[in-house]
C-alpha positions as YAML, in Angstrom:
chain: A
units: angstrom
residues:
- id: 1
  name: LEU
  ca: [-13.25, 4.43, -46.02]
- id: 2
  name: ALA
  ca: [-12.96, 4.92, -42.09]
- id: 3
  name: ALA
  ca: [-12.34, 1.40, -41.41]
- id: 4
  name: MET
  ca: [-9.31, 1.33, -43.99]
- id: 5
  name: SER
  ca: [-8.24, 4.52, -42.25]
- id: 6
  name: ALA
  ca: [-8.33, 2.90, -38.93]
- id: 7
  name: LEU
  ca: [-6.44, -0.18, -39.81]
- id: 8
  name: ALA
  ca: [-3.73, 1.80, -41.37]
- id: 9
  name: CYS
  ca: [-3.26, 3.75, -38.32]
- id: 10
  name: GLN
  ca: [-3.10, 0.63, -36.32]
- id: 11
  name: ASN
  ca: [-0.46, -0.99, -38.18]
- id: 12
  name: ARG
  ca: [1.40, 2.34, -39.03]
- id: 13
  name: THR
  ca: [3.70, 0.95, -41.83]
- id: 14
  name: PRO
  ca: [3.81, 2.85, -44.95]
- id: 15
  name: MET
  ca: [3.17, -0.19, -47.03]
- id: 16
  name: VAL
  ca: [-0.14, -0.95, -45.43]
- id: 17
  name: PHE
  ca: [-1.34, 2.45, -45.48]
- id: 18
  name: ARG
  ca: [-0.48, 2.85, -49.35]
- id: 19
  name: ALA
  ca: [-2.22, -0.51, -49.86]
- id: 20
  name: LEU
  ca: [-5.45, 0.61, -48.25]
- id: 21
  name: VAL
  ca: [-5.55, 4.44, -49.26]
- id: 22
  name: ALA
  ca: [-4.54, 3.79, -53.03]
- id: 23
  name: PRO
  ca: [-7.71, 2.11, -53.87]
- id: 24
  name: ALA
  ca: [-10.01, 4.21, -51.85]
- id: 25
  name: THR
  ca: [-8.48, 7.03, -53.53]
- id: 26
  name: LEU
  ca: [-8.95, 5.67, -57.12]
- id: 27
  name: LEU
  ca: [-12.61, 4.65, -56.07]
- id: 28
  name: ILE
  ca: [-13.35, 8.36, -55.01]
- id: 29
  name: VAL
  ca: [-11.84, 9.83, -58.29]
- id: 30
  name: GLN
  ca: [-13.64, 7.22, -60.52]
- id: 31
  name: LEU
  ca: [-17.17, 8.25, -58.59]
- id: 32
  name: ILE
  ca: [-16.38, 11.95, -59.29]
- id: 33
  name: ALA
  ca: [-15.36, 11.46, -62.67]
- id: 34
  name: PHE
  ca: [-18.31, 9.17, -63.71]
- id: 35
  name: GLN
  ca: [-20.77, 11.91, -62.61]
- id: 36
  name: SER
  ca: [-19.01, 14.48, -64.54]
- id: 37
  name: LEU
  ca: [-18.66, 12.28, -67.81]
- id: 38
  name: TRP
  ca: [-22.32, 11.06, -67.38]
- id: 39
  name: GLN
  ca: [-23.78, 14.44, -67.13]
- id: 40
  name: THR
  ca: [-21.91, 15.83, -70.33]
- id: 41
  name: ASN
  ca: [-22.59, 12.51, -72.38]
- id: 42
  name: ASN
  ca: [-25.88, 11.41, -71.50]
- id: 43
  name: PRO
  ca: [-28.03, 11.17, -74.76]
- id: 44
  name: ALA
  ca: [-31.18, 11.13, -72.45]
- id: 45
  name: ARG
  ca: [-31.22, 14.78, -72.06]
- id: 46
  name: LEU
  ca: [-32.46, 14.92, -75.73]
- id: 47
  name: ALA
  ca: [-34.61, 11.90, -75.56]
- id: 48
  name: ALA
  ca: [-37.90, 13.57, -74.33]
- id: 49
  name: VAL
  ca: [-37.67, 15.86, -77.25]
- id: 50
  name: LEU
  ca: [-37.17, 13.20, -79.78]
- id: 51
  name: ALA
  ca: [-39.61, 10.80, -78.20]
- id: 52
  name: ALA
  ca: [-42.34, 13.53, -78.63]
- id: 53
  name: HIS
  ca: [-41.46, 14.20, -82.32]
- id: 54
  name: ALA
  ca: [-41.11, 10.38, -83.18]
- id: 55
  name: ASP
  ca: [-44.46, 9.82, -84.87]
- id: 56
  name: ALA
  ca: [-43.88, 12.74, -87.32]
- id: 57
  name: GLY
  ca: [-40.33, 11.55, -88.15]
- id: 58
  name: ILE
  ca: [-36.66, 12.37, -87.00]
- id: 59
  name: ALA
  ca: [-33.85, 13.26, -89.30]
- id: 60
  name: THR
  ca: [-30.22, 14.38, -88.89]
- id: 61
  name: VAL
  ca: [-27.97, 16.45, -91.29]
- id: 62
  name: ASP
  ca: [-24.88, 15.18, -89.48]
- id: 63
  name: ALA
  ca: [-23.40, 12.54, -91.97]
- id: 64
  name: GLY
  ca: [-21.63, 10.92, -89.08]
- id: 65
  name: TYR
  ca: [-24.65, 10.09, -87.14]
- id: 66
  name: ALA
  ca: [-23.91, 6.71, -85.37]
- id: 67
  name: GLY
  ca: [-27.45, 5.96, -83.70]
- id: 68
  name: GLN
  ca: [-26.65, 7.71, -80.31]
- id: 69
  name: PHE
  ca: [-30.16, 8.97, -79.77]
- id: 70
  name: SER
  ca: [-32.10, 5.89, -80.91]
- id: 71
  name: TYR
  ca: [-31.92, 3.86, -77.72]
- id: 72
  name: SER
  ca: [-32.39, 6.52, -75.27]
- id: 73
  name: ALA
  ca: [-35.44, 8.09, -76.95]
- id: 74
  name: ARG
  ca: [-36.52, 4.43, -77.57]
- id: 75
  name: LEU
  ca: [-37.18, 5.17, -81.40]
- id: 76
  name: VAL
  ca: [-38.96, 2.36, -83.56]
- id: 77
  name: VAL
  ca: [-38.12, 4.23, -86.62]
- id: 78
  name: PRO
  ca: [-34.30, 4.92, -87.34]
- id: 79
  name: VAL
  ca: [-33.30, 8.55, -87.62]
- id: 80
  name: GLN
  ca: [-33.01, 9.34, -91.27]
- id: 81
  name: VAL
  ca: [-29.54, 10.86, -92.39]
- id: 82
  name: LEU
  ca: [-29.90, 13.80, -94.65]
- id: 83
  name: ARG
  ca: [-26.88, 14.35, -97.15]
- id: 84
  name: THR
  ca: [-27.90, 17.53, -98.96]
- id: 85
  name: ASP
  ca: [-29.69, 20.82, -98.31]
- id: 86
  name: ALA
  ca: [-32.21, 19.80, -101.10]
- id: 87
  name: ASP
  ca: [-32.70, 16.58, -99.11]
- id: 88
  name: LEU
  ca: [-33.37, 18.69, -95.91]
- id: 89
  name: VAL
  ca: [-35.86, 21.05, -97.69]
- id: 90
  name: ASP
  ca: [-37.70, 17.80, -99.08]
- id: 91
  name: TRP
  ca: [-37.67, 16.08, -95.71]
- id: 92
  name: ILE
  ca: [-39.03, 19.18, -93.81]
- id: 93
  name: ASN
  ca: [-41.90, 19.65, -96.50]
- id: 94
  name: GLY
  ca: [-42.82, 15.98, -96.13]
- id: 95
  name: HIS
  ca: [-42.57, 15.75, -92.40]
- id: 96
  name: PRO
  ca: [-44.59, 18.48, -90.62]
- id: 97
  name: GLY
  ca: [-44.23, 18.09, -86.80]
- id: 98
  name: GLY
  ca: [-41.03, 16.36, -87.42]
- id: 99
  name: LEU
  ca: [-37.77, 17.09, -85.76]
- id: 100
  name: VAL
  ca: [-34.30, 17.77, -87.41]
- id: 101
  name: LEU
  ca: [-30.97, 17.26, -85.41]
- id: 102
  name: SER
  ca: [-27.81, 18.94, -86.31]
- id: 103
  name: LYS
  ca: [-24.35, 19.85, -84.85]
- id: 104
  name: GLN
  ca: [-24.55, 23.28, -86.61]
- id: 105
  name: ALA
  ca: [-27.19, 25.97, -86.29]
- id: 106
  name: ILE
  ca: [-29.50, 25.83, -89.04]
- id: 107
  name: ASP
  ca: [-31.14, 29.06, -90.33]
- id: 108
  name: MET
  ca: [-34.08, 27.91, -92.53]
- id: 109
  name: THR
  ca: [-37.79, 28.71, -92.76]
- id: 110
  name: GLY
  ca: [-39.90, 26.09, -91.29]
- id: 111
  name: LEU
  ca: [-37.69, 25.23, -88.54]
- id: 112
  name: GLN
  ca: [-37.70, 26.19, -84.76]
- id: 113
  name: LEU
  ca: [-34.99, 25.55, -82.38]
- id: 114
  name: LEU
  ca: [-36.29, 23.67, -79.55]
- id: 115
  name: LYS
  ca: [-33.31, 22.76, -77.68]
- id: 116
  name: ASP
  ca: [-29.44, 22.40, -77.83]
- id: 117
  name: GLU
  ca: [-27.23, 20.31, -75.61]
- id: 118
  name: ILE
  ca: [-23.48, 19.68, -75.59]
- id: 119
  name: MET
  ca: [-22.69, 15.77, -75.67]
- id: 120
  name: HIS
  ca: [-19.65, 13.93, -76.64]
- id: 121
  name: SER
  ca: [-17.84, 17.33, -76.78]
- id: 122
  name: ASP
  ca: [-20.45, 18.40, -79.76]
- id: 123
  name: ARG
  ca: [-23.11, 20.77, -79.60]
- id: 124
  name: TRP
  ca: [-26.50, 19.23, -80.89]
- id: 125
  name: PHE
  ca: [-29.30, 21.48, -81.97]
- id: 126
  name: ALA
  ca: [-33.13, 20.14, -82.08]
- id: 127
  name: TYR
  ca: [-35.10, 21.92, -84.30]
- id: 128
  name: GLY
  ca: [-38.91, 21.35, -84.73]
- id: 129
  name: VAL
  ca: [-40.34, 21.47, -88.24]
- id: 130
  name: ALA
  ca: [-43.48, 23.70, -88.61]
- id: 131
  name: ASP
  ca: [-46.65, 21.84, -88.72]
- id: 132
  name: GLY
  ca: [-48.33, 24.04, -91.38]
- id: 133
  name: SER
  ca: [-51.31, 24.96, -89.49]
...
């Protein structure tokens, strides 16, 4: 950046100045935007919680779930999508120590909020399933 500024000052023509400063400005803006976008869209922020519950099972009540956490948490078994409240109750009863993901808060016996994060402009809630002990 300093070298481009020096070159632009030596030639002192507006065209050379614009040709050198415009790409540098674009690069700086992209680096700043990347950091902001990565911080708000990084699924790895929930990965540790998911990985810790993977053996007991992970489910979501989000019908639009597209597998966005499977890679970051290195899940071997896919996240199960639950379509109804009855499916959720059955799943909770059959998966002590499991994890339920949701985009809405869930007020249900047997679930404890472990973490919530905003990603992709959605708020995700991670609930641990009571292990029955």
